[in-house]
ZAMARGU-4260 file (C-alpha; in steps of 0.2 Angstrom, whole numbers, plus 5000, padded with zeros to 4 digits):
<rodrens>
0) 5000/5000/5000 | 5015/5012/4997 | 5005/5022/4984 | 4991/5025/4997 | 5003/5030/5010
5) 5012/5042/4998 | 4995/5050/4993 | 4990/5052/5011 | 5007/5059/5016 | 5006/5071/5001
10) 4990/5079/5008 | 4997/5082/5025 | 4996/5066/5036 | 5009/5064/5049 | 5019/5048/5051
15) 5012/5043/5068 | 4994/5038/5062 | 5002/5027/5048 | 5013/5018/5061 | 4998/5015/5073
20) 4987/5010/5059 | 4999/4996/5052 | 5004/4991/5069 | 4986/4987/5073 | 4987/4973/5059
25) 5000/4964/5069 | 4993/4968/5086 | 4974/4965/5085 | 4975/4949/5074 | 4989/4941/5084
30) 4981/4946/5101 | 4965/4938/5096 | 4973/4923/5089 | 4984/4921/5105 | 4969/4923/5117
35) 4959/4910/5107 | 4974/4898/5106 | 4975/4899/5125 | 4957/4896/5128 | 4954/4883/5115
40) 4971/4874/5119 | 4968/4874/5138 | 4950/4867/5135 | 4954/4854/5123 | 4972/4847/5122
45) 4973/4841/5140 | 4958/4831/5139 | 4965/4821/5124 | 4977/4813/5137 | 4966/4811/5152
50) 4958/4794/5147 | 4975/4786/5146 | 4982/4794/5162 | 4966/4789/5172 | 4971/4771/5170
55) 4988/4774/5179 | 4984/4788/5191 | 4970/4792/5204 | 4967/4810/5207 | 4952/4820/5215
60) 4949/4829/5199 | 4956/4830/5181 | 4954/4849/5177 | 4968/4855/5167 | 4981/4867/5176
65) 4985/4884/5170 | 5003/4891/5169 | 5009/4909/5168 | 5020/4903/5153 | 5004/4903/5142
70) 5003/4922/5145 | 5022/4924/5142 | 5022/4915/5126 | 5006/4924/5120 | 5014/4941/5124
75) 5030/4936/5115 | 5020/4931/5099 | 5011/4948/5100 | 5027/4957/5102 | 5035/4948/5088
80) 5021/4952/5076 | 5021/4970/5081 | 5039/4972/5078 | 5038/4963/5061 | 5023/4975/5056
85) 5034/4990/5062 | 5049/4985/5052 | 5038/4982/5036 | 5031/5000/5036 | 5045/5010/5044
90) 5056/5010/5028 | 5041/5016/5018 | 5036/5030/5031 | 5054/5037/5030 | 5053/5039/5011
95) 5047/5056/5005 | 5030/5057/4997 | 5037/5059/4980 | 5046/5043/4981 | 5032/5034/4990
100) 5020/5038/4976 | 5030/5028/4964 | 5031/5009/4963 | 5045/5002/4973 | 5060/5000/4961
105) 5066/4982/4959 | 5081/4977/4970 | 5098/4977/4961 | 5105/4960/4962 | 5124/4959/4964
110) 5135/4946/4956 | 5136/4931/4967 | 5149/4918/4970 | 5141/4906/4958 | 5139/4918/4944
115) 5157/4921/4944 | 5161/4902/4941 | 5160/4891/4925 | 5145/4882/4933 | 5134/4897/4930
120) 5136/4896/4911 | 5130/4878/4911 | 5114/4882/4921 | 5097/4883/4913 | 5087/4899/4913
125) 5075/4892/4926 | 5089/4889/4939 | 5098/4905/4935 | 5082/4915/4937 | 5078/4908/4954
130) 5096/4910/4961 | 5095/4928/4957 | 5078/4930/4964 | 5083/4922/4980 | 5099/4933/4980
135) 5087/4949/4978 | 5075/4943/4992 | 5086/4935/5005 | 5075/4939/5020 | 5059/4931/5012
140) 5069/4916/5006 | 5077/4914/5024 | 5060/4915/5032 | 5053/4902/5020 | 5068/4891/5024
145) 5066/4893/5043 | 5047/4888/5040 | 5052/4872/5031 | 5065/4868/5044 | 5052/4870/5058
150) 5040/4859/5049 | 5054/4846/5046 | 5059/4847/5065 | 5041/4844/5071 | 5039/4829/5059
155) 5056/4821/5063 | 5052/4823/5082 | 5035/4816/5080 | 5040/4800/5070 | 5056/4799/5080
160) 5046/4798/5096 | 5036/4784/5088 | 5051/4774/5083 | 5058/4777/5101 | 5042/4771/5109
165) 5041/4755/5099 | 5060/4751/5102 | 5057/4753/5121 | 5044/4740/5120 | 5054/4727/5111
170) 5069/4731/5121 | 5060/4729/5138 | 5049/4714/5134 | 5060/4704/5121 | 5078/4708/5124
175) 5079/4710/5144 | 5063/4701/5151 | 5060/4683/5144 | 5047/4677/5157 | 5029/4673/5154
180) 5022/4677/5171 | 5026/4690/5184 | 5020/4686/5202 | 5019/4701/5213 | 5021/4695/5231
185) 5011/4702/5246 | 5020/4712/5259 | 5017/4700/5273 | 5022/4684/5264 | 5032/4672/5274
190) 5049/4663/5268 | 5040/4646/5268 | 5027/4653/5256 | 5041/4660/5245 | 5050/4644/5244
195) 5034/4634/5240 | 5030/4646/5226 | 5047/4644/5219 | 5046/4626/5219 | 5029/4626/5211
200) 5033/4638/5197 | 5052/4636/5195 | 5054/4655/5196 | 5067/4668/5199 | 5066/4679/5214
205) 5067/4698/5211 | 5068/4712/5224 | 5064/4730/5220 | 5065/4744/5233 | 5065/4763/5232
210) 5082/4771/5236 | 5090/4788/5236 | 5106/4790/5227 | 5118/4804/5231 | 5133/4809/5219
215) 5141/4825/5212 | 5129/4836/5223 | 5113/4828/5216 | 5101/4818/5226 | 5086/4809/5218
220) 5075/4794/5222 | 5079/4779/5211 | 5075/4760/5211 | 5086/4746/5218 | 5084/4730/5209
225) 5091/4713/5215 | 5089/4697/5206 | 5097/4680/5204 | 5106/4676/5188 | 5093/4668/5177
230) 5089/4666/5158 | 5073/4675/5162 | 5081/4692/5165 | 5096/4696/5154 | 5103/4714/5157
235) 5109/4723/5142 | 5120/4738/5138 | 5114/4754/5130 | 5116/4745/5113 | 5105/4731/5118
240) 5119/4718/5119 | 5118/4706/5134 | 5130/4709/5148 | 5134/4700/5165 | 5131/4709/5181
245) 5147/4710/5192 | 5146/4698/5207 | 5154/4710/5220 | 5150/4728/5214 | 5135/4738/5208
250) 5129/4742/5191 | 5119/4758/5187 | 5108/4762/5173 | 5113/4773/5158 | 5100/4786/5163
255) 5106/4786/5181 | 5124/4789/5175 | 5118/4803/5163 | 5108/4812/5177 | 5122/4811/5190
260) 5137/4812/5177 | 5144/4796/5183 | 5156/4783/5174 | 5163/4767/5179 | 5175/4768/5194
265) 5166/4783/5202 | 5160/4783/5220 | 5141/4785/5225 | 5131/4785/5241 | 5114/4777/5243
270) 5102/4771/5256 | 5085/4763/5257 | 5070/4775/5258 | 5065/4776/5276 | 5083/4770/5282
275) 5095/4784/5285 | 5111/4772/5284 | 5121/4777/5269 | 5130/4764/5259 | 5146/4769/5250
280) 5148/4760/5233 | 5159/4760/5217 | 5151/4759/5200 | 5157/4743/5192 | 5147/4743/5177
285) 5133/4753/5167 | 5118/4744/5160 | 5104/4750/5149 | 5086/4749/5154 | 5071/4758/5145
290) 5060/4760/5160 | 5068/4756/5177 | 5082/4768/5182 | 5094/4766/5197 | 5105/4752/5203
295) 5105/4733/5199 | 5115/4721/5209 | 5115/4702/5211 | 5109/4692/5226 | 5127/4688/5231
300) 5132/4706/5231 | 5117/4711/5242 | 5122/4697/5254 | 5140/4704/5255 | 5133/4721/5259
305) 5122/4715/5273 | 5107/4719/5263 | 5092/4708/5268 | 5085/4700/5252 | 5067/4698/5252
310) 5059/4696/5235 | 5045/4707/5230 | 5040/4697/5214 | 5044/4680/5206 | 5045/4678/5187
315) 5043/4662/5179 | 5043/4654/5161 | 5026/4646/5166 | 5009/4653/5162 | 5002/4655/5180
320) 4985/4663/5183 | 4981/4660/5201 | 4979/4648/5216 | 4996/4652/5225 | 4996/4659/5243
325) 5005/4675/5246 | 5003/4681/5228 | 4995/4698/5227 | 4993/4699/5208 | 4998/4689/5192
330) 5004/4698/5176 | 5006/4689/5161 | 5018/4694/5147 | 5003/4699/5137 | 4996/4709/5151
335) 5012/4719/5153 | 5014/4723/5134 | 4996/4728/5134 | 4999/4740/5148 | 5014/4747/5138
340) 5003/4749/5123 | 4990/4759/5133 | 5004/4770/5140 | 5011/4773/5123 | 4994/4780/5117
345) 4998/4796/5125 | 5014/4797/5115 | 5005/4793/5099 | 4992/4807/5103 | 5006/4819/5105
350) 5014/4813/5089 | 4997/4816/5079 | 4997/4834/5086 | 5015/4837/5081 | 5011/4831/5063
355) 4995/4842/5062 | 5004/4857/5068 | 5019/4854/5057 | 5008/4853/5041 | 4999/4869/5047
360) 5015/4878/5050 | 5022/4874/5032 | 5005/4878/5024 | 5004/4895/5033 | 5022/4900/5031
365) 5024/4895/5013 | 5008/4901/5007 | 5010/4918/5015 | 5028/4920/5009 | 5022/4914/4992
370) 5009/4927/4990 | 5022/4940/4995 | 5034/4933/4982 | 5021/4932/4969 | 5017/4951/4972
375) 5035/4955/4970 | 5038/4946/4954 | 5021/4950/4946 | 5029/4963/4934 | 5043/4951/4930
380) 5031/4937/4926 | 5021/4950/4915 | 5037/4954/4906 | 5041/4936/4902 | 5023/4933/4896
385) 5025/4948/4884 | 5042/4940/4878 | 5033/4924/4873 | 5035/4913/4889 | 5020/4900/4890
390) 5010/4898/4906 | 5018/4881/4909 | 5036/4889/4909 | 5031/4902/4921 | 5023/4889/4933
395) 5039/4879/4932 | 5049/4894/4936 | 5038/4899/4951 | 5037/4881/4958 | 5056/4877/4956
400) 5061/4890/4969 | 5050/4885/4983 | 5053/4866/4980 | 5072/4870/4980 | 5070/4879/4997
405) 5060/4865/5004 | 5073/4852/5000 | 5087/4863/5007 | 5076/4866/5023 | 5073/4847/5025
410) 5091/4843/5024 | 5095/4856/5037 | 5080/4850/5047 | 5084/4832/5049 | 5100/4834/5060
415) 5091/4849/5069 | 5077/4837/5073 | 5090/4825/5081 | 5095/4838/5093 | 5077/4842/5097
420) 5074/4823/5101 | 5089/4823/5112 | 5082/4837/5122 | 5065/4828/5124 | 5074/4812/5129
425) 5085/4821/5142 | 5069/4829/5150 | 5063/4813/5158 | 5071/4804/5173 | 5061/4788/5171
430) 5063/4783/5152 | 5079/4780/5143 | 5081/4777/5125 | 5095/4781/5112 | 5091/4796/5101
435) 5089/4789/5083 | 5076/4787/5069 | 5074/4775/5055 | 5076/4779/5036 | 5057/4776/5035
440) 5055/4791/5047 | 5066/4802/5036 | 5057/4796/5021 | 5040/4799/5027 | 5045/4816/5034
445) 5052/4821/5017 | 5037/4815/5007 | 5025/4826/5019 | 5036/4841/5017 | 5037/4840/4999
450) 5019/4837/4996 | 5014/4852/5007 | 5026/4863/4997 | 5020/4856/4981 | 5002/4859/4985
455) 5005/4877/4991 | 5016/4881/4975 | 5003/4874/4963 | 4990/4885/4971 | 5001/4900/4970
460) 5006/4895/4952 | 4988/4895/4946 | 4987/4914/4950 | 4999/4917/4935 | 4985/4915/4923
465) 4976/4930/4931 | 4990/4942/4929 | 4985/4957/4919 | 5000/4961/4908 | 4994/4979/4904
470) 4991/4984/4922 | 5007/4976/4929 | 5018/4984/4916 | 5009/5001/4918 | 5014/5000/4936
475) 5031/4997/4931 | 5032/5012/4920 | 5024/5023/4934
</rodrens>
């Protein structure tokens, strides 16, 4: 609207009304969107996860909480939009009315590095045109690139989380635990009942207790696991290779080592919850476990450290469904995997939300910037039409640039998504899983990114047929 601004300035309008007017575009629309986003998000998204969480937790009410961070984020969004609006109009306001009344002169493109090489002469017209257009409009191209990177990061994070959740299930219930039934023992069970159950099911005793670990100035609640050597439970390292627990020392999980900054040979202190007697130990080994973090030792090691070994569960290769005194509950392998699947539903819902917002982000950013770019090159396209270029040639010219930006953005977004996944993994103290994603994840993310980009570009390219060559070139002469 530079011509309208120039006209109003010429008849005496001051700069302040223009600035306030155009700032209102960035302020009111973004403020309304932020407020609606807070209200709708607060009233909808938490309830998506409630059903799954109700199967694991008991709370007096399930109303969603409210955080001041919601307000802070909304204010930052509004502030960013207002600043963008100001920078967009400030340069026009500073121009004298005589300059503002004229159409904005095209940017002069300086010779770039590629244009001074032999490669430039071998490139086709399409590629050379788009390289020069990107060079003339660096900011618009950069924002489009960031939008595609953001879309890719969300997609990679979503599908990478899906890969991680599936890997954890396989790791936990195929690579480490090989039993068919888990018998959870009652607290008041006697030793004679334990011996009777072991003889009946030919099981392996396991003891789990809550402990507190102190090392490097950090104190956290973790889990102590004690079990006999058995083929039913085979500890693994972080690469899921089977290992043997040390007979005399303690082993800590990879996640625990990560939290405390520990390595083999380091000293730690720990004690049972409710018992203030601290035990000093040396880390002899580090194992990997996706869901239970803390210390694991053998029964022999527990006895050497004067730890009373009383099993809290017995695992067996037999299918046991009931009839044993002293057993509180029976969990079959199928029951345990079904519970994991139910728990993973929350992660799958989060994955769906991330994918939806990734697509929305790409659509909004690319379409908005595409419209801006179309306005900027309208006169150029009209000139090419006068010179005899067909509509199909102009469409190809227009589409190539944003597909190229999308591909470059995807390439940058893949490793960026890795670091985002690493940050997500580091934020939980309970689950441990290596940060990786499959080629399928990369391929699906690429396909979605390119399809979204292609759809937006096809929509924009269809507007080429609506260019009025006379009006566009008349603006250029003016």
